[in-house]
C-alpha positions in Angstrom: -36.3 36.8 1.7 -33.6 34.3 1.2 -30.6 34.0 -1.1 -29.8 30.7 -3.1 -26.2 30.6 -4.0 -25.3 28.9 -7.1 -21.9 27.0 -7.5 -20.0 25.2 -10.3 -18.6 21.6 -9.8 -15.2 23.3 -8.7 -17.0 25.3 -5.9 -16.7 28.5 -7.8 -19.9 30.7 -7.1 -21.7 31.4 -10.1 -24.6 33.6 -8.8 -27.2 34.3 -6.2 -30.9 34.1 -6.6 -33.0 36.1 -4.4 -36.2 34.2 -3.2 -39.1 35.9 -2.0 -41.8 33.3 -2.5 -43.5 32.8 1.0 -43.6 29.0 0.9 -40.0 28.9 0.0 -38.9 31.3 2.6 -40.9 29.6 5.4 -39.4 26.1 4.3 -35.9 27.5 4.3 -36.5 28.8 7.8 -37.9 25.3 9.1 -34.7 23.7 7.7 -32.5 26.3 9.4 -34.3 26.0 12.7 -34.1 22.2 12.6 -30.2 22.4 11.9 -29.9 24.9 14.8 -31.7 22.4 17.0 -29.6 19.4 16.2 -26.3 21.4 16.1 -23.4 21.0 18.7 -20.6 23.2 19.6 -17.5 22.7 17.3 -15.5 21.6 20.2 -17.9 18.9 21.2 -18.1 17.8 17.7 -14.4 17.5 17.5 -14.2 15.4 20.7 -16.3 12.9 19.1 -14.5 12.4 16.0 -11.5 10.2 16.0 -8.2 11.9 15.5 -6.7 11.3 12.0 -3.1 12.5 13.2 
């Protein structure tokens, strides 16, 4: 099961939709796994971004 969270344009949460369809759950897991595979620790990312101060 996954939860799809709905937001308004002003970032106000308007609801949660629980998804149980196997195809959608598997796809969400694939997207999550790909994001984790390509993720870097916050301090490493921060070191790659030019300072705006």
